[in-house]
N, C-alpha and C positions, 0 to 999 in steps of 0.2 A: 562305640566311639566312631566306627566307620560310617554309620548312618548319619550321625550328627555332622561329620565332615562332608558327606555327600550333600546333605541338605544345605549347609552353609555355602558350599561351592555352587550348587544349583541356584541359590538366591543371588549369589554374586554374579553369575553368568547372566541371569535374567535382568538384573539391574544394569549390567554392562550393555546388553542388547537394547534395552529401552533407551538408555542414555545415548547410544550410538545412533539410533533411529531419530531421536529428537534433535540431536546436533547436526546430523548429516542431511536430514530431509529438508528440501527447499521450502521456503515459506511461500504460501499462496499469495498471488498478487491481489491487492485490494482494488476496489472499484476506482480509486483515485490515484493509483500508482501509474507511473509513466510506462509506455510500452517497453517491452524487452529491448535492450541495447540502445535505448534512447540517449543515454549519456556516454556511450562508448567513445565518442570523439573528444570528450572533455577530460583530458589526461594531464594537462599542464598545471602550472601554479602561477600565482600573481596575475600580471596583465595578460599572459598567454591564456590562462584559464578563463579569465573574463571574456576575452575575445572568442574562445571556443564556445562558451555558453551563449554568447550573443549570436553566434552563427547557428546554434541549434534552434533558437526561437525567432530568428530574423524573418522568416516567411509567414509570420502570423497575420491574421486580420484583426484589426482593432475595431471593436464595436462599443460605442458609448452607452452609458447606462440610460440616459434619458430617451434615446431613440429606440430602446428595446424594453421599455418599462412593461408593456403588455405581455411580451414574450416571457419576461422573467417571472411575472405573476403565474403564468401557466407552468413554467418549469418548477417553481417552488410549491405548487399546490399539492397538498397531501392526497395521494391517489385513493386513500381509504376514506377520506372525508373532505369533500371539495370546499367546505366552509373554513378549513384550516390550512396552514402552510407549514412547510418543513424548514427547519433551520439549516443553514448551509453546512456547518461543520459537523454537527452530531446527528442531523436528520431527525431531530425531535419534532413532534407535531405540536403546533400551538394554535 
């Protein structure tokens, strides 16, 4: 009976350790995630939040689609097959 209790306790501790690592470990940033602390100044609600988000993106440079058509072709070309292109969201090659 002692060994069954020890085995059960060991399994429980291992499960707890794995669950703790999964829940506590930070998620890795994806290639399209914003930089760390990017939204730190967006803490309000309503119109205050809208204004804070506007201030975050306010210094961007707007580039129209038609003036950059050739550059976009290069950006979306599949690096493994130049006769194909990559979809924007799932990067599937077509």
